[in-house]
C-alpha positions in Angstrom: -49.6 -6.8 46.3 -48.1 -3.3 46.4 -50.0 -1.0 48.9 -51.3 2.3 47.7 -50.4 5.4 49.7 -53.2 6.0 52.2 -53.1 9.8 52.5 -55.5 11.7 50.3 -52.8 14.0 49.2 -51.0 11.1 47.5 -52.3 9.9 44.2 -50.3 7.1 42.7 -51.1 6.8 39.1 -49.7 4.0 36.9 -49.9 4.6 33.2 -48.4 1.7 31.3 -47.3 2.9 27.9 -44.8 0.4 27.0 -42.1 -0.5 24.6 -39.7 -3.4 24.6 -35.9 -3.2 25.1 -33.1 -4.2 27.4 -32.1 -2.2 30.5 -28.5 -1.6 31.5 -27.4 -1.9 35.1 -24.2 -0.7 36.9 -22.7 -1.9 40.1 -21.5 1.2 42.1 -23.4 4.0 43.9 -23.1 7.8 43.7 -25.2 10.8 43.3 -24.0 13.2 40.7 -24.1 17.0 40.0 -24.7 16.3 36.3 -28.5 16.2 36.8 -30.4 19.3 35.8 -31.2 21.1 39.1 -34.6 22.6 40.2 -35.4 25.4 42.5 -35.7 24.7 46.2 -39.4 24.0 46.9 -41.4 26.9 48.4 -42.0 27.3 52.1 -45.4 25.6 51.6 -43.8 22.3 50.6 -44.7 19.4 53.0 -41.9 17.4 54.5 -42.1 13.6 55.0 -40.1 11.5 57.4 -39.2 8.1 55.9 -38.7 4.7 57.4 -37.4 1.6 55.6 -38.1 -1.8 57.1 -38.7 -0.1 60.5 -35.5 2.0 60.4 -35.7 5.8 60.1 -33.8 7.5 57.3 -31.9 10.7 58.1 -33.0 12.3 54.8 -36.7 13.3 54.4 -38.9 13.5 51.4 -41.0 16.5 50.3 -44.1 17.3 48.4 -44.5 20.7 46.6 -47.9 22.4 46.5 -50.0 21.1 43.7 -47.8 18.0 43.1 -49.4 14.6 42.9 -47.3 12.8 45.4 -44.2 13.0 47.6 -40.7 12.8 46.2 -38.2 10.6 48.1 -34.4 10.6 48.1 -33.4 7.9 45.6 -30.0 6.9 46.9 -31.0 6.8 50.6 -34.2 4.8 49.9 -32.7 2.4 47.4 -29.5 1.9 49.4 -31.6 1.0 52.5 -33.5 -1.5 50.4 -30.3 -3.2 49.3 -30.1 -1.9 45.7 -26.9 -0.9 44.0 -27.1 2.6 42.6 -24.7 3.9 39.9 -24.5 7.0 37.8 -24.4 6.1 34.1 -22.4 8.8 32.3 -23.3 7.5 28.9 -27.1 7.8 29.4 -26.9 10.5 32.0 -29.2 8.5 34.2 -29.0 6.5 37.5 -29.1 2.7 37.2 -30.4 0.5 39.9 -29.9 -3.2 40.3 -31.1 -5.8 42.8 -31.7 -9.4 41.9 -34.1 -9.6 39.0 -34.9 -5.8 39.2 -33.1 -3.6 36.8 -34.2 0.0 36.3 -33.0 3.4 35.2 -34.0 6.9 36.3 -33.3 10.2 34.6 -34.0 13.6 36.2 -37.0 15.3 34.6 -38.1 12.2 32.6 -41.3 10.5 33.6 -40.1 7.3 31.9 -38.9 4.4 34.1 -37.3 1.3 32.8 -38.6 -2.0 34.3 -36.8 -4.9 32.8 -37.8 -5.0 29.2 -40.6 -2.4 29.5 -41.0 1.3 30.2 -43.7 2.8 32.4 -44.9 6.3 33.3 -46.0 7.2 36.8 -47.3 10.7 36.2 -44.5 12.3 38.1 -40.9 12.9 36.9 -37.8 12.6 39.1 -36.3 15.9 40.3 -32.9 17.0 41.5 -32.5 19.1 44.6 -29.1 20.2 45.8 -27.5 17.5 43.7 -29.6 14.7 45.1 -32.1 12.9 42.9 -35.6 12.4 44.2 -38.2 10.0 42.8 -42.0 9.8 43.3 -43.2 7.5 46.0 -45.0 5.4 43.4 -41.6 4.6 42.0 -40.8 2.7 45.1 -44.0 0.7 45.0 -44.5 0.2 41.2 -40.8 -0.1 40.1 -38.9 -1.3 43.1 -41.9 -3.5 44.2 -42.0 -2.4 47.8 -45.0 -1.8 50.0 -45.5 2.0 50.6 -47.9 3.5 53.0 -48.3 7.0 54.5 -49.8 8.3 57.8 -49.8 12.0 57.9 -46.3 13.2 57.3 -44.7 9.8 57.7 -43.9 7.3 54.9 -43.2 3.7 55.7 -41.6 1.3 53.2 -41.6 -2.4 53.7 -41.0 -5.5 51.6 -43.9 -6.6 49.4 -44.6 -9.7 47.3 -42.3 -9.5 44.3 -44.2 -11.8 42.0 -47.4 -13.7 41.3 -47.7 -17.2 40.0 -49.8 -18.4 37.1 -50.3 -21.8 35.5 -51.0 -22.3 31.8 -50.1 -24.1 28.6 -47.5 -22.7 26.2 -49.2 -21.7 22.9 -46.3 -19.8 21.3 -42.5 -19.2 21.7 -40.5 -16.3 20.3 -36.7 -16.4 20.0 -35.5 -13.8 17.6 -33.2 -10.7 17.6 -32.1 -11.2 21.2 -35.7 -11.2 22.3 -37.2 -14.3 23.9 -40.8 -14.8 25.2 -43.3 -17.5 26.1 -47.0 -17.1 25.6 -49.5 -19.0 27.8 -53.2 -19.4 28.2 -54.4 -18.4 24.7 -53.9 -16.9 21.3 -54.9 -13.7 19.6 -55.7 -11.1 22.3 -56.0 -13.7 25.0 -53.5 -15.1 27.4 -50.2 -13.5 28.6 -46.7 -13.0 27.1 -43.9 -13.8 29.5 -40.7 -11.9 28.6 -37.7 -14.0 29.2 -34.4 -12.3 30.3 -31.0 -13.4 31.3 -32.1 -13.7 34.9 -35.2 -15.8 34.2 -34.9 -19.2 35.7 -36.1 -22.1 33.5 -36.4 -25.5 35.2 -38.3 -28.8 35.5 -40.5 -29.7 38.4 -37.6 -31.6 40.0 -35.5 -28.4 40.1 -33.2 -29.3 37.2 -32.4 -26.5 34.8 -33.8 -26.2 31.3 -32.4 -24.3 28.2 -34.8 -22.0 26.5 -34.5 -24.2 23.4 -36.1 -27.0 25.4 -39.4 -25.2 25.8 -42.1 -25.9 23.3 -45.8 -25.5 22.7 -48.0 -27.8 24.6 -46.0 -27.7 27.8 -47.9 -26.9 31.0 -45.9 -24.5 33.0 -46.1 -22.5 36.2 -44.7 -19.0 35.7 -43.6 -16.5 38.4 -43.8 -13.1 36.9 -43.8 -9.4 37.8 -46.8 -7.6 39.3 -46.4 -5.1 36.5 -47.8 -5.9 33.1 -48.6 -3.9 29.9 -52.1 -2.8 29.1 -51.7 -4.3 25.6 -53.7 -7.3 24.6 -52.4 -9.8 25.4 -50.5 -8.2 28.4 -46.7 -8.6 28.6 -44.8 -9.1 31.8 -41.2 -10.0 32.9 -40.9 -13.6 34.0 -38.7 -14.5 37.0 -39.1 -18.3 36.8 -40.8 -20.7 34.4 -41.2 -24.3 35.7 -42.4 -27.1 33.4 -44.9 -29.2 35.2 -45.1 -32.1 32.6 -42.9 -35.1 32.7 -41.4 -36.3 29.5 -42.9 -34.3 26.6 -42.7 -34.5 22.9 -40.7 -31.6 21.4 -42.4 -31.6 18.0 -46.0 -31.1 19.1 -48.4 -29.4 16.8 -51.3 -27.3 18.0 -54.6 -25.9 16.9 -56.9 -23.4 18.8 -60.5 -23.1 17.8 -64.0 -24.5 18.1 -65.1 -28.1 18.2 -67.2 -28.5 15.0 -68.3 -32.1 15.5 -67.9 -35.0 17.9 -68.3 -38.6 16.8 -68.2 -41.9 18.6 -67.0 -45.1 16.8 -68.4 -48.5 17.3 -65.6 -49.4 19.6 -66.4 -46.4 21.8 -63.5 -44.2 20.6 -64.4 -40.5 20.6 -63.1 -38.1 18.0 -63.6 -34.5 17.5 -63.1 -32.1 14.6 -61.6 -28.7 15.5 -61.4 -25.7 13.2 -59.5 -22.5 14.1 -55.9 -21.2 14.1 -52.7 -23.2 13.7 -50.2 -22.6 16.5 -47.1 -23.2 14.4 -46.0 -23.4 10.8 -46.6 -27.2 10.5 -49.8 -27.2 12.6 -53.3 -27.4 11.0 -56.1 -24.9 10.9 -58.6 -27.9 10.8 -57.9 -31.3 12.2 -59.7 -34.4 13.5 -58.3 -35.7 16.7 -59.0 -38.9 18.6 -59.4 -38.9 22.4 -57.2 -41.7 23.7 -57.0 -43.1 27.2 -53.8 -41.2 27.9 -55.0 -37.9 26.4 -54.6 -35.2 28.9 -57.7 -33.0 29.3 -57.2 -29.9 31.4 -58.7 -26.4 31.9 -56.7 -23.1 31.4 -55.4 -23.3 35.0 -53.8 -26.7 34.4 -56.5 -28.5 36.4 -57.8 -31.9 35.3 -61.0 -31.7 33.3 -63.3 -34.3 31.9 -63.1 -35.6 28.3 -66.9 -35.5 28.3 -66.6 -31.7 28.2 -65.1 -31.9 24.7 -68.4 -31.2 23.0 -69.6 -29.5 19.9 -69.2 -25.7 20.3 -66.5 -26.0 22.9 -63.5 -23.7 22.6 -60.3 -25.7 23.0 -56.6 -25.6 22.3 -55.5 -29.1 21.2 -52.0 -30.5 20.9 -51.1 -33.5 18.8 -48.3 -35.4 17.1 -47.2 -34.5 13.6 -48.1 -38.1 12.6 -51.3 -37.3 10.7 -53.3 -39.0 8.0 -53.3 -37.5 4.5 -57.0 -37.1 4.6 -58.8 -33.7 4.4 -58.9 -32.7 7.1 -56.0 -34.8 8.4 -56.6 -36.8 11.5 -54.4 -37.9 14.5 -54.4 -38.5 18.2 -54.9 -35.7 20.8 -52.1 -35.7 23.3 -53.4 -32.7 25.3 -56.6 -30.7 25.2 -57.1 -27.4 27.0 -60.7 -26.5 27.6 -61.4 -22.7 27.7 -62.8 -21.9 31.1 -65.7 -19.8 29.8 -66.9 -22.6 27.6 -66.8 -25.4 30.2 
């Protein structure tokens, strides 16, 4: 996890007010005199020495009286971290690029691009003597590094770049150059994983997948950014999505809702009626599903659960074949049932 700055003079505030949209990146590095300049800080400004991965930088940071946090020289810090830094004449901003991280910084604008999102940090970048300075929280929240401070010394070290989460896909969006995968719920629940050109999609054996091969009902492990929106459900950039299932049916239907009734036939076969929300156009709002010997029953974390927990009143997400009876409600066989954790 990203470390917060330890000194009491440093307040790192992350305010996620987000939109979606792509971020451009450029490959070369240069600072530019085209930024709007600011006056040199007063004599009361504090100066901070900076080290990156144990190596001291020749350029210091500073913090003006009354400001929330120190400002650090962008090119020096980003370069030491291995980022390419380039002036974008069209947007009059500085673009940074390293691996899956793409961002853009504009002097005087407290609006930082993070993949397909924008965040505010409470402090805008500033230009001093034709050098662009960014708040220390930019290094931790946007560049995903560990930042700590002791007195007038700031240390920057690598931090975990992602977290992993397992869940079942409940929705897929592929429209207008925007792709996303939703896991672990519907409505305000779960999480939306934004898929970009650098997102790796693969099977458990390491072989690659096309986005078109993903479908609802798949259990996946997602590696995603530490940063997410405050919307419900939250959205976050995905670095890698791995399908944990073996062979799966690509035309599965799904229904999320409450188990209304559970019945047991004379031969011991258990069926349950679920009423709720259809997960796709051809899915049912209400359906009766039989629990077969090979029906997969798991919790929201992808862990094996007991079919005995499919009881009246349980909140579940059920996936089934489109081969249904014409009865009302239609009936079929459950292929996968996800039991909501708070209802187990």
